MARLUMFI-302964 format. One record per residue (C-alpha): residue number from 1; x, y, z. Coordinates in nm, 4 decimals. Layout:
BEGIN
(NUM; (X; Y; Z))
...
//
This chain:
BEGIN
(1; (2.5259; 6.9980; 18.3162))
(2; (2.4305; 7.1783; 18.0061))
(3; (2.6532; 7.1080; 17.6926))
(4; (2.7736; 7.3365; 17.3867))
(5; (2.9520; 7.3024; 17.0716))
(6; (3.2821; 7.4214; 17.0775))
(7; (3.6138; 7.3597; 16.8767))
(8; (3.8782; 7.1740; 17.1358))
(9; (4.2676; 7.1707; 17.0429))
(10; (4.3590; 6.8241; 17.1326))
(11; (4.7431; 6.8765; 17.1120))
(12; (5.0104; 7.1254; 17.0018))
(13; (5.0180; 6.9945; 16.6614))
(14; (4.8621; 7.2928; 16.4883))
(15; (4.4968; 7.3439; 16.3671))
(16; (4.5069; 7.0138; 16.2032))
(17; (4.4226; 6.8606; 16.5772))
(18; (4.1745; 7.1266; 16.6338))
(19; (3.7977; 6.9507; 16.6626))
(20; (3.4537; 7.0412; 16.6481))
(21; (3.3064; 6.8747; 16.9909))
(22; (2.9293; 6.8843; 17.0805))
(23; (2.9180; 6.7910; 17.4179))
(24; (3.1383; 7.0254; 17.5979))
(25; (3.0045; 7.1496; 17.9315))
(26; (2.8901; 7.4785; 17.9093))
(27; (3.1005; 7.7222; 18.1271))
(28; (2.9757; 7.8411; 18.4702))
(29; (3.0659; 8.2192; 18.5499))
(30; (3.2016; 8.3185; 18.8658))
(31; (3.1570; 8.6422; 19.0797))
(32; (3.2750; 8.9303; 18.8626))
(33; (3.2072; 8.7221; 18.5446))
(34; (2.9540; 8.7428; 18.2635))
(35; (2.8394; 8.4411; 18.0704))
(36; (2.8388; 8.5370; 17.7103))
(37; (2.6221; 8.4078; 17.4043))
(38; (2.8509; 8.4192; 17.1470))
(39; (2.7681; 8.5633; 16.8146))
(40; (3.1113; 8.6050; 16.6761))
(41; (3.4368; 8.4911; 16.7594))
(42; (3.7501; 8.6608; 16.5966))
(43; (4.0369; 8.4545; 16.4746))
(44; (4.3766; 8.5956; 16.5534))
(45; (4.7296; 8.4598; 16.4718))
(46; (4.7648; 8.3700; 16.8159))
(47; (4.5241; 8.1244; 16.7913))
(48; (4.7632; 7.9557; 16.5671))
(49; (5.0709; 7.9971; 16.7708))
(50; (4.8745; 7.8588; 17.0675))
(51; (4.7391; 7.5743; 16.8473))
(52; (5.1554; 7.4907; 16.8304))
(53; (5.2113; 7.5721; 17.1876))
(54; (5.4622; 7.8338; 17.0717))
(55; (5.3001; 8.1280; 17.2650))
(56; (5.4378; 8.2325; 17.6016))
(57; (5.2379; 8.1326; 17.8986))
(58; (4.9639; 7.9748; 17.6499))
(59; (4.6894; 7.7162; 17.7600))
(60; (4.7831; 7.3571; 17.7927))
(61; (4.6318; 7.1230; 17.5299))
(62; (4.3256; 6.9959; 17.5212))
(63; (4.1937; 7.3256; 17.5488))
(64; (3.8673; 7.5085; 17.3732))
(65; (4.0380; 7.7545; 17.1708))
(66; (3.9644; 8.1029; 17.0832))
(67; (3.9668; 8.4448; 17.2945))
(68; (3.7855; 8.7229; 17.1045))
(69; (3.4148; 8.7296; 17.1121))
(70; (3.1123; 8.9476; 17.0794))
(71; (2.7748; 8.8365; 17.1772))
(72; (2.5006; 8.8890; 17.4549))
(73; (2.5359; 8.8422; 17.8276))
(74; (2.3124; 8.5860; 17.9215))
(75; (2.0409; 8.7138; 18.1737))
(76; (2.0568; 9.0938; 18.0570))
(77; (2.0374; 9.0867; 17.6922))
(78; (2.3150; 9.3612; 17.6629))
(79; (2.5637; 9.2931; 17.3841))
(80; (2.9300; 9.3242; 17.4381))
(81; (3.2862; 9.2633; 17.2784))
(82; (3.5642; 9.1511; 17.5014))
(83; (3.8203; 8.8717; 17.5414))
(84; (3.7618; 8.5221; 17.7242))
(85; (3.9357; 8.2005; 17.7115))
(86; (3.7577; 7.9522; 17.4996))
(87; (3.5823; 8.1681; 17.2521))
(88; (3.5291; 7.9328; 16.9570))
(89; (3.2192; 7.7957; 17.1270))
(90; (2.8673; 7.8616; 17.1735))
(91; (2.8961; 8.0439; 17.5170))
(92; (3.2029; 8.2000; 17.6783))
(93; (3.3132; 8.3487; 18.0180))
(94; (3.4521; 8.6976; 18.0252))
(95; (3.5357; 8.9094; 18.3320))
(96; (3.2768; 9.1823; 18.3560))
(97; (3.5274; 9.4584; 18.3868))
(98; (3.6704; 9.3669; 18.0403))
(99; (3.3881; 9.4028; 17.8048))
(100; (3.3019; 9.6987; 17.6050))
(101; (2.9403; 9.7567; 17.4769))
(102; (2.8699; 9.6648; 17.0980))
(103; (2.8412; 10.0303; 16.9376))
(104; (2.4797; 10.0746; 16.8600))
(105; (2.3783; 9.9714; 16.4883))
(106; (2.6587; 9.7530; 16.4714))
(107; (2.6398; 9.3658; 16.4722))
(108; (2.8566; 9.1173; 16.6752))
(109; (3.0885; 9.0342; 16.3839))
(110; (3.1109; 9.4263; 16.2828))
(111; (3.2484; 9.4831; 16.6679))
(112; (3.5287; 9.2120; 16.6338))
(113; (3.8435; 9.3903; 16.6296))
(114; (3.7575; 9.6610; 16.8674))
(115; (3.9691; 9.5458; 17.1869))
(116; (4.2329; 9.4139; 16.9648))
(117; (4.3263; 9.5280; 16.6390))
(118; (4.2211; 9.8925; 16.6600))
(119; (4.3518; 9.9500; 16.9991))
(120; (4.6999; 9.7783; 16.8950))
(121; (4.6950; 10.0209; 16.5823))
(122; (4.6001; 10.3427; 16.7800))
(123; (4.8569; 10.2748; 17.0251))
(124; (5.1279; 10.2110; 16.7910))
(125; (5.0573; 10.5437; 16.6156))
(126; (4.9768; 10.7616; 16.9110))
(127; (5.1262; 10.7099; 17.2599))
(128; (5.4216; 10.4886; 17.1290))
(129; (5.4546; 10.6305; 16.7532))
(130; (5.3940; 10.9982; 16.8397))
(131; (5.2414; 11.0415; 16.4701))
(132; (5.2055; 11.3746; 16.3578))
(133; (5.0511; 11.5319; 16.0282))
(134; (5.3180; 11.5279; 15.7717))
(135; (5.4763; 11.2330; 15.9036))
(136; (5.5614; 10.9344; 15.6503))
(137; (5.4586; 10.5983; 15.8019))
(138; (5.5417; 10.2523; 15.7064))
(139; (5.3097; 9.9649; 15.7772))
(140; (5.4221; 9.6304; 15.7153))
(141; (5.1609; 9.3406; 15.6695))
(142; (4.8924; 9.6136; 15.5724))
(143; (4.6292; 9.3876; 15.4790))
(144; (4.5702; 9.2525; 15.7892))
(145; (4.3326; 9.3501; 16.0569))
(146; (4.5671; 9.5518; 16.2558))
(147; (4.7516; 9.6735; 15.9377))
(148; (4.4394; 9.8063; 15.7870))
(149; (4.3278; 9.9859; 16.0818))
(150; (4.6885; 10.1288; 16.1040))
(151; (4.6478; 10.2592; 15.7611))
(152; (4.3131; 10.4152; 15.8276))
(153; (4.4304; 10.5845; 16.1247))
(154; (4.7515; 10.7334; 16.0026))
(155; (4.5929; 10.8672; 15.7072))
(156; (4.3158; 11.0435; 15.9412))
(157; (4.6007; 11.1607; 16.1381))
(158; (4.7726; 11.3652; 15.8470))
(159; (5.0176; 11.0841; 15.7642))
(160; (5.1523; 10.9785; 15.4267))
(161; (5.1375; 10.6060; 15.4478))
(162; (5.3553; 10.3674; 15.2775))
(163; (5.2236; 9.9825; 15.3235))
(164; (5.3520; 9.6543; 15.2331))
(165; (5.1690; 9.3389; 15.1110))
(166; (5.1851; 9.0611; 14.8788))
(167; (5.0457; 9.1636; 14.5432))
(168; (4.7348; 8.9532; 14.5576))
(169; (4.6314; 9.1847; 14.8417))
(170; (4.7229; 9.5218; 14.7290))
(171; (4.3580; 9.5959; 14.6207))
(172; (4.2677; 9.5897; 14.9737))
(173; (4.4757; 9.8558; 15.1007))
(174; (4.4127; 10.2255; 15.0866))
(175; (4.7563; 10.3549; 15.1386))
(176; (4.9413; 10.6497; 14.9512))
(177; (5.1857; 10.3811; 14.8118))
(178; (5.1404; 9.9832; 14.8704))
(179; (5.4760; 9.7914; 14.7808))
(180; (5.5375; 9.4202; 14.7333))
(181; (5.6559; 9.2837; 15.0997))
(182; (5.8742; 9.0456; 14.9186))
(183; (6.0641; 9.2751; 14.6803))
(184; (6.4691; 9.2473; 14.7247))
(185; (6.5144; 9.6004; 14.6905))
(186; (6.2242; 9.6904; 14.9479))
(187; (6.4265; 9.9338; 15.1381))
(188; (6.6048; 10.0950; 14.8555))
(189; (6.2600; 10.1506; 14.7226))
(190; (6.1157; 10.3202; 15.0296))
(191; (6.4382; 10.5578; 15.0830))
(192; (6.3972; 10.6293; 14.6820))
(193; (5.9988; 10.7386; 14.7616))
(194; (6.0530; 10.9129; 15.1001))
(195; (6.4022; 11.0080; 15.2072))
(196; (6.3347; 10.8195; 15.5443))
(197; (6.0483; 10.7227; 15.7267))
(198; (5.9325; 10.8857; 16.0458))
(199; (5.7526; 10.6017; 16.1879))
(200; (5.7540; 10.2349; 16.1541))
(201; (5.4719; 9.9448; 16.2424))
(202; (5.6557; 9.6328; 16.2484))
(203; (5.4648; 9.3254; 16.3074))
(204; (5.6340; 9.0714; 16.0733))
(205; (6.0057; 9.0406; 16.2318))
(206; (6.2624; 8.8663; 16.0545))
(207; (6.1526; 8.9032; 15.7148))
(208; (6.1012; 9.2730; 15.7188))
(209; (6.3070; 9.4083; 16.0188))
(210; (6.6437; 9.5025; 15.8795))
(211; (6.4639; 9.6946; 15.6125))
(212; (6.2427; 9.8798; 15.8697))
(213; (6.5715; 10.0081; 16.0324))
(214; (6.7530; 10.1102; 15.7250))
(215; (6.4378; 10.3195; 15.6284))
(216; (6.4064; 10.4864; 15.9597))
(217; (6.5186; 10.8468; 16.0051))
(218; (6.8267; 10.8340; 16.2344))
(219; (6.7764; 10.9729; 16.6054))
(220; (6.4098; 11.1164; 16.5171))
(221; (6.2565; 10.8027; 16.3592))
(222; (6.0447; 10.5507; 16.5566))
(223; (5.9921; 10.1928; 16.5210))
(224; (5.7340; 10.0130; 16.7054))
(225; (5.7354; 9.6753; 16.7003))
(226; (5.4020; 9.4281; 16.8064))
(227; (5.4456; 9.0930; 16.6226))
(228; (5.7183; 8.8769; 16.4605))
(229; (5.5196; 8.6750; 16.2342))
(230; (5.8170; 8.5783; 16.0211))
(231; (6.0325; 8.4657; 16.2877))
(232; (6.2825; 8.6570; 16.5430))
(233; (6.4927; 8.9230; 16.4271))
(234; (6.7704; 9.0308; 16.6554))
(235; (6.9423; 9.3385; 16.7126))
(236; (7.2649; 9.4332; 16.9120))
(237; (7.3756; 9.7657; 17.1251))
(238; (7.6455; 9.8010; 16.8581))
(239; (7.3932; 9.8100; 16.6073))
(240; (7.1841; 10.0758; 16.7782))
(241; (7.5039; 10.2833; 16.8348))
(242; (7.6893; 10.2621; 16.5147))
(243; (7.4335; 10.1561; 16.2490))
(244; (7.0695; 10.1926; 16.3141))
(245; (7.0419; 10.5173; 16.5464))
(246; (6.6624; 10.4767; 16.6020))
(247; (6.3936; 10.4840; 16.8875))
(248; (6.2849; 10.1217; 16.8998))
(249; (5.9785; 10.0695; 17.1200))
(250; (5.8033; 9.7365; 17.1904))
(251; (5.4007; 9.6946; 17.2023))
(252; (5.1666; 9.4532; 17.3650))
(253; (4.8374; 9.5697; 17.3989))
(254; (4.7348; 9.3171; 17.6986))
(255; (5.0656; 9.4658; 17.9005))
(256; (4.9695; 9.8010; 17.8210))
(257; (4.6491; 9.7763; 17.9705))
(258; (4.7938; 9.6103; 18.2623))
(259; (5.1126; 9.8191; 18.3120))
(260; (4.9172; 10.1350; 18.2041))
(261; (4.5758; 10.1353; 18.2502))
(262; (4.5235; 10.5139; 18.2318))
(263; (4.6998; 10.5123; 17.8703))
(264; (4.4596; 10.2261; 17.7617))
(265; (4.1913; 10.4062; 17.8976))
(266; (4.2542; 10.6822; 17.6878))
(267; (4.3036; 10.4662; 17.3849))
(268; (3.9276; 10.3268; 17.4251))
(269; (3.8132; 10.6970; 17.5080))
(270; (3.9671; 10.7813; 17.1646))
(271; (3.8255; 10.5024; 16.9661))
(272; (3.4892; 10.6202; 17.1093))
(273; (3.5214; 10.9778; 16.9307))
(274; (3.6791; 10.7954; 16.6203))
(275; (3.3651; 10.5764; 16.5823))
(276; (3.1574; 10.8651; 16.6177))
(277; (3.3315; 11.0697; 16.3774))
(278; (3.2987; 10.7789; 16.1047))
(279; (3.6933; 10.7481; 16.1340))
(280; (3.6555; 10.3997; 16.2762))
(281; (3.3507; 10.1934; 16.0816))
(282; (3.1769; 9.8934; 16.1406))
(283; (3.4186; 9.6004; 16.0481))
(284; (3.3924; 9.3880; 15.7758))
(285; (3.4764; 9.0261; 15.9027))
(286; (3.4426; 8.7386; 15.6767))
(287; (3.2412; 8.5170; 15.8903))
(288; (3.2522; 8.1347; 15.8600))
(289; (3.0334; 7.8442; 16.0731))
(290; (3.2081; 7.6827; 16.3478))
(291; (3.3062; 7.3858; 16.2166))
(292; (3.5043; 7.5726; 15.9519))
(293; (3.7437; 7.7215; 16.2145))
(294; (4.0380; 7.4839; 16.1518))
(295; (4.0316; 7.5446; 15.7713))
(296; (4.0557; 7.9349; 15.8515))
(297; (4.3452; 7.9006; 16.1045))
(298; (4.5276; 7.6877; 15.8242))
(299; (4.4583; 7.9733; 15.5974))
(300; (4.5630; 8.2307; 15.8443))
(301; (4.8692; 8.0225; 15.9365))
(302; (4.9956; 8.0341; 15.5710))
(303; (4.9031; 8.3940; 15.4546))
(304; (4.5936; 8.3046; 15.2569))
(305; (4.3729; 8.5621; 15.4083))
(306; (4.3541; 8.9262; 15.4457))
(307; (4.0968; 9.1335; 15.6849))
(308; (3.9085; 9.0189; 15.9575))
(309; (3.7875; 8.6314; 15.9830))
(310; (3.5172; 8.5382; 16.2326))
(311; (3.3262; 8.2084; 16.3490))
(312; (2.9799; 8.2099; 16.3970))
(313; (2.8860; 7.9201; 16.6376))
(314; (2.5158; 7.9066; 16.5215))
(315; (2.5527; 7.9468; 16.1428))
(316; (2.4691; 7.5723; 15.9742))
(317; (2.8037; 7.4130; 15.8582))
(318; (2.7804; 7.4255; 15.4497))
(319; (2.7017; 7.0858; 15.3132))
(320; (2.9112; 6.9173; 15.0500))
(321; (2.8800; 6.6062; 14.8270))
(322; (3.1452; 6.3458; 14.8386))
(323; (3.4304; 6.3296; 14.6153))
(324; (3.4490; 5.9933; 14.4285))
(325; (3.7113; 5.7523; 14.5303))
(326; (4.0106; 5.7348; 14.3161))
(327; (3.9625; 5.4782; 14.0285))
(328; (3.5790; 5.5674; 14.0266))
(329; (3.4333; 5.6182; 13.7018))
(330; (3.1737; 5.8497; 13.8679))
(331; (3.2079; 6.2289; 13.8945))
(332; (3.0037; 6.4227; 14.1209))
(333; (2.9629; 6.8115; 14.2108))
(334; (3.0261; 6.9893; 14.5327))
(335; (2.9809; 7.3643; 14.6229))
(336; (3.2960; 7.5463; 14.5698))
(337; (3.4441; 7.6722; 14.8982))
(338; (3.4724; 8.0718; 14.9152))
(339; (3.7290; 8.3002; 15.0533))
(340; (4.0418; 8.1605; 15.1936))
(341; (3.9325; 7.8394; 15.1773))
(342; (3.9036; 7.7762; 14.8396))
(343; (4.2720; 7.7388; 14.8206))
(344; (4.2419; 7.4666; 15.0576))
(345; (4.0519; 7.2879; 14.7887))
(346; (4.1631; 7.4612; 14.5016))
(347; (4.4117; 7.3810; 14.2044))
(348; (4.4159; 7.0250; 14.2968))
(349; (4.5017; 6.7363; 14.0090))
(350; (4.1991; 6.6376; 13.8299))
(351; (3.9826; 6.9772; 13.8844))
(352; (3.8383; 7.1526; 13.6259))
(353; (3.7427; 7.5126; 13.6196))
(354; (3.4291; 7.6128; 13.8194))
(355; (3.1195; 7.6665; 13.6235))
(356; (2.7772; 7.6620; 13.6804))
(357; (2.7699; 7.9498; 13.9695))
(358; (3.0735; 7.8178; 14.1416))
(359; (3.0285; 7.4440; 14.1391))
(360; (3.3414; 7.2442; 14.0414))
(361; (3.3575; 6.9142; 13.8572))
(362; (3.5843; 6.6734; 14.0360))
(363; (3.6958; 6.3587; 13.8667))
(364; (3.8481; 6.0409; 13.9817))
(365; (4.1945; 6.1766; 14.0062))
(366; (4.1198; 6.4592; 14.2777))
(367; (4.3206; 6.4518; 14.5698))
(368; (4.0254; 6.5724; 14.7938))
(369; (3.8179; 6.4304; 15.0658))
(370; (3.4986; 6.6471; 15.1669))
(371; (3.3310; 6.5557; 15.4679))
(372; (2.9728; 6.5710; 15.4826))
(373; (2.7948; 6.7025; 15.7969))
(374; (2.5192; 6.5455; 15.8759))
(375; (2.2606; 6.7243; 16.0819))
(376; (1.9711; 6.5219; 16.2545))
(377; (1.8659; 6.7676; 16.5561))
(378; (2.2273; 6.8142; 16.6875))
(379; (2.4905; 6.8258; 16.4297))
(380; (2.7420; 6.5089; 16.4681))
(381; (3.0817; 6.5521; 16.3559))
(382; (3.2213; 6.2758; 16.1525))
(383; (3.5890; 6.2104; 16.1814))
(384; (3.8632; 6.0712; 15.9501))
(385; (4.1984; 5.9757; 16.0490))
(386; (4.3670; 6.0770; 16.3660))
(387; (4.6319; 6.3045; 16.5216))
(388; (4.7800; 6.5990; 16.3084))
(389; (4.6582; 6.4539; 15.9878))
(390; (4.3201; 6.4234; 16.0619))
(391; (4.0624; 6.6306; 15.8270))
(392; (3.8634; 6.9136; 15.9513))
(393; (3.4937; 6.9229; 15.9424))
(394; (3.4882; 7.1045; 15.6094))
(395; (3.7175; 7.0071; 15.3629))
(396; (4.0665; 6.8794; 15.4011))
(397; (4.3583; 6.8083; 15.1493))
(398; (4.5735; 6.5039; 15.0922))
(399; (4.9219; 6.5850; 14.9598))
(400; (5.2035; 6.8288; 15.0500))
(401; (5.1203; 7.1691; 15.1789))
(402; (5.2216; 7.4705; 15.0072))
(403; (5.5911; 7.5541; 15.1065))
(404; (5.5367; 7.9238; 15.0476))
(405; (5.4313; 8.1241; 15.3819))
(406; (5.3339; 8.4794; 15.3111))
(407; (5.3904; 8.6813; 15.6122))
(408; (5.0868; 8.9160; 15.5345))
(409; (4.8021; 8.9014; 15.7734))
(410; (5.0329; 8.7447; 16.0451))
(411; (5.0882; 9.0421; 16.2319))
(412; (4.8417; 8.8743; 16.4879))
(413; (5.1390; 8.7113; 16.6429))
(414; (5.2664; 8.8495; 16.9262))
(415; (5.0423; 9.1755; 17.0206))
(416; (4.7307; 8.9880; 17.1143))
(417; (4.6221; 9.1012; 17.4923))
(418; (4.5895; 8.8353; 17.7675))
(419; (4.2171; 8.7691; 17.7895))
(420; (4.1810; 9.0148; 18.0948))
(421; (4.0167; 9.2828; 18.2125))
(422; (3.9609; 9.6294; 17.9822))
(423; (3.6723; 9.8148; 18.1180))
(424; (3.5380; 10.1429; 18.1189))
(425; (3.6538; 10.3290; 18.4014))
(426; (3.8429; 10.0391; 18.5137))
(427; (4.0375; 9.8900; 18.2349))
(428; (4.2905; 9.6566; 18.3071))
(429; (4.4153; 9.3306; 18.1829))
(430; (4.4730; 9.0385; 18.4254))
(431; (4.5725; 8.6797; 18.3617))
(432; (4.6901; 8.4806; 18.0708))
(433; (4.3395; 8.3198; 17.9765))
(434; (4.4388; 8.2752; 17.6145))
(435; (4.7929; 8.3421; 17.6617))
(436; (4.8581; 8.5229; 17.2913))
(437; (4.7404; 8.8947; 16.9187))
(438; (4.5492; 8.9857; 16.4598))
//
């Protein structure tokens, strides 16, 4: 039996127990399935939820993580984007009826988000949100994959867009107004700016739900809920009758594809038009080696990412020099991580400012452990520790984790489709192969 490299979730103790295995049996497609050589696998908040066992109907550990991927159908050469259980691997099986062609001229990484982020954003705006030119649209978690797509689409349809995100991510958002998602007077400021919102895209949940209801226009205003990254919110029938007289709608893109296949097919048809018009451009996912998956998921979980992130199972892992042990009189250099992983290694006691093109000097007091991945023919994973405190294959941090969780980019929590069939002509979603949404 042929083997492959894959990220295996060993328990439901979170991304810390997601490990790189090099001897996983390559999956064998059955009738109506494709074996896809993965070129890029998308990371979504549902992956975080699955790692904790909190996504309804999710897989039982141990399992190969991931569910969104783009790549080449083995034996055919056709490049496709779709969903399938076990996407954080060199190969994944996808339902033949559930794949879409990667648009001409796009890379696999650029196509990620087509069947998840953009369809969710479009569904929230069009069939459910009924957006029209001149509407005021509020988009929460606007720095995330769905949020960025929603902002772009809403403006294309002629809406005025108010977006929320943490201040550090405002530069990534092309809305008419961008507000701090954590400001205590968020609802008052939105009402001051707009007088009332026609449509709210709500994916954060507890932290923003009251504000969303408060700023929505009575009776005509719509609130589309497709996530609860900060926790569940509660609403009573009394609230709807006497306080928040709004139109409240729920969205799960996989459930929509199953229950209303014609509507889902219309979404994909519209996406094709948007791609042809240049409204939906190639994605700009930040691509990481497969071994970095656990660290990227930790960054996603704690709200330290923006936009789309992907794993390339064929990209060589970054190599690092080991950090001196405490008490050592030597200092050594290691290549500073970039992107969200920089925060896994940054701001630690004993570090100096980056110098010499991104290298950082680490002295004997540094609280970092860097795993050096050795590659002798086939990369072999070196492990330290056991259980939930195991360090991932790139860089780990010893000590307390940050206690502030930003809700930006966590909109993937509830609106991922089940890894099912999303086909042209026959687009349905079936099964719970990843059991989790970006």
